[in-house]
C-alpha positions as CSV (number, residue, x, y, z in Angstrom):
1,X,-20.5,1.4,32.7
2,X,-23.4,3.1,30.3
3,X,-24.6,0.1,29.0
4,X,-25.2,-1.6,32.3
5,X,-29.2,-3.0,32.5
6,X,-29.2,-4.9,35.7
7,X,-28.3,-2.8,39.2
8,X,-25.7,-5.3,40.4
9,X,-23.3,-5.3,37.4
10,X,-23.6,-1.6,37.6
11,X,-22.1,-1.2,41.0
12,X,-19.5,-4.0,40.5
13,X,-18.5,-1.9,36.9
14,X,-18.1,1.0,39.3
15,X,-16.4,-0.8,41.8
16,X,-13.9,-0.8,39.5
17,X,-13.8,2.4,37.7
18,X,-11.3,5.0,38.3
19,X,-12.5,7.7,41.2
20,X,-12.5,10.5,38.8
21,X,-15.0,8.4,36.6
22,X,-17.7,8.9,39.5
23,X,-18.0,12.3,39.9
24,X,-20.2,14.9,38.8
25,X,-20.5,18.0,37.2
26,X,-19.1,19.8,40.1
27,X,-16.1,17.3,40.6
28,X,-17.9,16.1,43.4
29,X,-18.2,11.9,44.6
30,X,-21.3,10.8,43.9
31,X,-22.8,7.2,46.1
32,X,-22.9,4.3,43.8
33,X,-26.4,4.1,42.0
34,X,-27.7,3.4,39.4
35,X,-31.0,6.0,39.8
36,X,-28.4,8.7,40.4
37,X,-28.9,11.1,37.8
38,X,-26.1,13.5,38.2
39,X,-23.8,10.5,37.4
40,X,-21.4,10.9,34.8
41,X,-19.7,8.6,32.9
42,X,-18.1,10.2,29.5
43,X,-16.2,7.4,29.0
44,X,-12.4,9.8,28.8
45,X,-9.6,7.8,28.8
46,X,-6.7,9.9,30.6
47,X,-2.8,8.3,30.9
48,X,-3.4,8.5,35.0
49,X,-7.3,5.6,34.6
50,X,-5.0,3.8,32.5
51,X,-3.5,3.0,35.3
52,X,-5.5,3.0,38.0
53,X,-7.2,0.0,35.4
54,X,-3.3,-1.6,35.9
55,X,-3.5,-1.8,39.2
56,X,-6.4,-3.4,39.1
57,X,-5.1,-6.5,36.5
58,X,-2.5,-6.3,39.1
59,X,-4.3,-6.8,41.7
60,X,-6.0,-9.6,39.8
61,X,-2.7,-11.4,38.5
62,X,-1.3,-11.3,42.3
63,X,-4.8,-12.1,43.6
64,X,-6.4,-14.8,41.2
65,X,-9.9,-13.4,42.0
66,X,-11.7,-10.2,41.5
67,X,-11.4,-8.0,44.3
68,X,-12.9,-4.3,44.3
69,X,-10.0,-2.0,44.9
70,X,-11.2,-0.2,48.2
71,X,-11.3,-3.4,49.6
72,X,-8.2,-4.6,48.5
73,X,-6.2,-1.2,49.5
74,X,-7.6,-1.7,53.1
75,X,-6.1,-5.1,53.3
76,X,-2.9,-4.1,52.3
77,X,-2.6,-0.9,54.8
78,X,-3.8,-3.9,57.2
79,X,-0.3,-5.5,56.2
80,X,-1.7,-8.5,55.6
81,X,-0.2,-9.1,52.4
82,X,-0.5,-12.7,52.6
83,X,-4.5,-13.1,52.4
84,X,-4.0,-11.1,49.4
85,X,-2.1,-13.5,47.3
86,X,-3.3,-16.3,45.3
87,X,-2.2,-19.9,47.1
88,X,-1.6,-21.0,44.0
89,X,1.1,-18.6,43.0
90,X,3.6,-19.7,46.1
91,X,7.2,-20.8,45.6
92,X,6.6,-18.7,41.9
93,X,7.9,-15.8,43.2
94,X,9.7,-14.4,46.4
95,X,8.7,-12.4,49.4
96,X,10.4,-9.4,48.7
97,X,9.1,-10.2,44.9
98,X,5.7,-10.7,46.1
99,X,5.8,-7.4,48.1
100,X,7.3,-5.8,45.1
101,X,3.7,-5.4,43.5
102,X,1.5,-4.9,46.0
103,X,3.2,-2.0,46.8
104,X,3.4,-1.3,43.0
105,X,-0.5,-2.0,42.6
106,X,-1.6,0.0,45.8
107,X,0.1,3.3,44.3
108,X,-1.4,2.6,41.0
109,X,-5.0,2.6,42.9
110,X,-4.3,5.5,44.8
111,X,-7.2,7.9,44.7
112,X,-6.1,10.9,43.0
113,X,-5.2,10.4,40.0
114,X,-1.6,13.1,40.4
115,X,-0.3,10.4,43.4
116,X,-0.5,7.3,40.8
117,X,3.0,6.7,38.7
118,X,3.6,7.1,35.2
119,X,3.8,5.0,33.0
120,X,7.9,4.9,32.8
121,X,8.3,4.7,36.4
122,X,6.2,1.3,36.0
123,X,8.4,-0.3,33.4
124,X,11.2,0.3,35.6
125,X,9.9,-1.0,38.5
126,X,8.6,-3.8,36.9
127,X,11.6,-4.9,34.1
128,X,13.8,-6.3,37.4
129,X,11.1,-8.6,38.3
130,X,10.6,-10.3,34.5
131,X,13.1,-13.4,35.0
132,X,12.1,-14.9,31.5
133,X,11.8,-12.9,28.9
134,X,12.8,-15.1,26.4
135,X,10.5,-18.0,27.2
136,X,7.2,-17.9,25.2
137,X,4.7,-17.8,27.8
138,X,3.3,-21.3,25.9
139,X,6.2,-23.2,26.8
140,X,6.1,-21.6,30.8
141,X,1.7,-22.5,30.5
142,X,3.1,-25.9,29.3
143,X,0.2,-25.7,26.6
144,X,1.4,-27.5,22.7
145,X,2.3,-25.0,20.5
146,X,-0.2,-25.5,17.2
147,X,1.4,-26.0,13.9
148,X,1.3,-23.5,11.7
149,X,-0.9,-24.2,8.4
150,X,1.7,-24.8,5.7
151,X,2.4,-21.8,3.2
152,X,1.9,-23.3,-0.4
153,X,0.0,-26.4,-1.7
154,X,1.8,-29.6,-0.8
155,X,2.0,-30.4,-4.6
156,X,4.4,-28.5,-6.9
157,X,3.7,-25.6,-7.9
158,X,4.6,-23.8,-12.0
159,X,6.9,-20.6,-12.0
160,X,3.9,-18.2,-12.1
161,X,2.8,-20.4,-8.4
162,X,6.5,-19.7,-6.6
163,X,6.4,-16.1,-7.6
164,X,3.4,-15.7,-5.8
165,X,4.0,-17.9,-2.7
166,X,7.4,-15.7,-2.3
167,X,5.8,-12.6,-3.2
168,X,8.3,-11.6,-5.3
169,X,6.9,-9.0,-7.9
170,X,9.8,-8.8,-10.1
171,X,9.4,-13.0,-11.1
172,X,5.8,-11.7,-11.4
173,X,6.0,-9.1,-13.8
174,X,8.7,-11.0,-15.9
175,X,5.9,-13.8,-16.1
176,X,3.1,-11.7,-17.3
177,X,5.3,-9.7,-19.6
178,X,6.5,-13.3,-21.6
179,X,2.9,-15.1,-21.3
180,X,1.7,-11.3,-23.9
181,X,-2.1,-12.0,-24.0
182,X,-2.2,-16.2,-24.7
183,X,-4.7,-16.1,-22.4
184,X,-6.9,-14.0,-23.5
185,X,-6.7,-14.2,-27.0
186,X,-8.2,-17.0,-29.3
187,X,-5.2,-15.5,-32.0
188,X,-2.8,-13.1,-32.7
189,X,-4.1,-12.0,-36.1
190,X,-6.4,-8.8,-36.0
191,X,-9.8,-9.4,-36.6
192,X,-12.3,-7.4,-38.9
193,X,-13.5,-5.6,-36.0
194,X,-9.9,-4.8,-35.3
195,X,-9.9,-2.8,-38.5
196,X,-12.7,-0.4,-37.3
197,X,-11.3,3.0,-35.6
198,X,-12.8,2.8,-32.5
199,X,-10.8,-1.1,-32.0
200,X,-8.1,0.3,-33.3
201,X,-7.8,3.6,-31.1
202,X,-8.7,0.8,-28.3
203,X,-5.7,-1.3,-29.4
204,X,-3.9,1.9,-29.4
205,X,-4.6,2.8,-25.8
206,X,-3.0,-1.0,-24.2
207,X,-0.2,-0.7,-26.5
208,X,0.9,2.1,-24.6
209,X,0.0,0.7,-21.8
210,X,2.4,-2.6,-22.4
211,X,5.1,-0.4,-23.7
212,X,5.0,0.9,-20.0
213,X,4.0,-2.0,-18.5
214,X,7.3,-3.3,-19.7
215,X,9.9,-0.6,-19.0
216,X,8.2,-0.8,-15.4
217,X,6.7,3.0,-15.5
218,X,4.1,1.8,-13.4
219,X,1.8,4.8,-12.6
220,X,1.9,5.4,-16.7
221,X,0.6,1.3,-16.9
222,X,-2.1,2.0,-14.9
223,X,-3.2,4.9,-16.4
224,X,-3.0,2.9,-20.0
225,X,-5.1,0.2,-18.5
226,X,-7.7,2.4,-17.0
227,X,-8.1,4.3,-20.3
228,X,-8.2,0.7,-21.9
229,X,-11.1,-0.7,-19.6
230,X,-12.9,2.9,-19.4
231,X,-13.3,3.0,-23.0
232,X,-15.5,-0.5,-22.7
233,X,-14.7,-1.8,-26.8
234,X,-13.3,-4.8,-24.9
235,X,-13.0,-7.0,-21.9
236,X,-9.7,-8.7,-20.9
237,X,-8.7,-10.3,-17.7
238,X,-4.7,-9.9,-18.6
239,X,-4.5,-6.6,-18.5
240,X,-6.7,-6.5,-15.2
241,X,-4.0,-8.9,-14.1
242,X,-1.4,-6.1,-15.2
243,X,-3.2,-3.1,-13.8
244,X,-3.2,-5.1,-10.2
245,X,0.5,-6.3,-10.2
246,X,1.1,-2.1,-11.2
247,X,-1.3,-1.5,-8.2
248,X,1.2,-3.9,-5.9
249,X,4.1,-2.3,-7.3
250,X,3.3,1.0,-6.2
251,X,2.0,-0.1,-2.9
252,X,-2.3,0.0,-3.6
253,X,-3.3,-3.1,-2.1
254,X,-6.6,-2.6,-1.7
255,X,-6.8,-1.8,-6.0
256,X,-4.6,-4.4,-6.8
257,X,-7.2,-6.6,-5.0
258,X,-9.8,-5.2,-7.2
259,X,-7.9,-5.9,-10.6
260,X,-7.1,-9.3,-9.4
261,X,-11.4,-9.8,-8.3
262,X,-11.6,-7.7,-11.5
263,X,-10.0,-10.4,-14.0
264,X,-11.7,-13.3,-11.7
265,X,-14.6,-12.1,-12.6
266,X,-14.2,-12.0,-16.5
267,X,-12.8,-15.2,-16.1
268,X,-13.6,-17.1,-13.7
269,X,-11.3,-20.4,-14.2
270,X,-8.0,-18.2,-14.8
271,X,-5.5,-19.2,-12.4
272,X,-3.3,-16.3,-12.5
273,X,-6.5,-14.1,-11.6
274,X,-6.1,-16.5,-8.1
275,X,-2.5,-15.5,-8.4
276,X,-2.4,-12.5,-8.1
277,X,-5.4,-12.0,-5.3
278,X,-3.3,-14.5,-2.9
279,X,-0.4,-11.7,-3.6
280,X,-2.7,-9.0,-3.0
281,X,-4.4,-10.5,0.3
282,X,-0.3,-11.2,1.6
283,X,0.4,-7.6,1.3
284,X,-2.9,-6.6,3.0
285,X,-1.6,-9.1,5.9
286,X,-4.5,-11.7,5.5
287,X,-2.9,-14.4,6.1
288,X,-5.2,-17.3,5.8
289,X,-7.3,-16.0,3.1
290,X,-3.9,-15.9,1.1
291,X,-2.6,-19.2,1.7
292,X,-6.4,-20.6,0.5
293,X,-6.1,-18.1,-2.2
294,X,-3.0,-19.4,-3.8
295,X,-3.8,-23.3,-3.0
296,X,-7.5,-22.7,-5.1
297,X,-5.2,-20.8,-7.7
298,X,-3.1,-24.2,-8.1
299,X,-5.8,-26.9,-8.3
300,X,-7.4,-24.7,-10.6
301,X,-4.2,-24.8,-12.3
302,X,-3.0,-28.1,-12.4
303,X,-6.8,-29.7,-13.8
304,X,-6.9,-26.3,-16.8
305,X,-3.6,-28.3,-17.7
306,X,-5.4,-31.7,-17.5
307,X,-8.3,-30.0,-19.0
308,X,-6.0,-29.3,-21.7
309,X,-7.9,-25.7,-21.4
310,X,-5.3,-23.0,-22.5
311,X,-6.2,-19.4,-23.6
312,X,-9.2,-17.6,-23.8
313,X,-11.4,-16.2,-26.7
314,X,-11.3,-12.5,-26.5
315,X,-14.5,-10.4,-25.8
316,X,-16.0,-7.5,-27.8
317,X,-18.6,-5.4,-27.1
């Protein structure tokens, strides 16, 4: 109500507000005037104010139009229930059911909060009226249900793609262990730089991380791989992918996504980086994004196989 800019919508909003929202600082009722400086609207929600709002919703459903609560109560008191009901709802429920709903709405719209029912009583009154609890709403409304997007790409997936589609972290772990560093090491032979003390120390840290990773000690693996990355001597997309999986195993899904994105930054066309992002997104309940990422990974993998691009040279600084 505070954000209304014109008097018309302001007064309309007040008409549907719980009466306790229209009191001044002393608890007295105020006239519904935009210029009244004593009007208090804190936005504080109470259980009884929610019940009042539910009453307005129930009233909308019964009448098929917006009727100010005070006007509706006058109609109900005049026993003119049929005048209140939506003509399009004829035959959908009996007179007894309509009377029950109108009576319930009138109780919800009581001026004093203490006279309104609580949520438990509402449920107890409404439950017997629900006759089609097992029927989906789209069937009742005659709306055709849209087919859900496929969870996997149409073309065959690799073992990594299959594991990521199932969000099978154990299978992903086994694949990453087996592929070792094939994607970011041009050769398994030590280069000249690897004989330096700094490079030797860096590789030793990574080896400790690899051992912990194989043994499924994921917290230790995270620590070692983080130390490896912080040393800054080498960058490895595989380390980032492995650390991403470690975070997934530890239910740290945001961190897993960041590591998978870091792997992509190092090696932009690497399918594994996209696969790991897909799993992290799925764990974050971002299903649409996860499906898109999975499809992207699959296409990159297929293109990579066609081009014969198998590995990435190691980066050194």
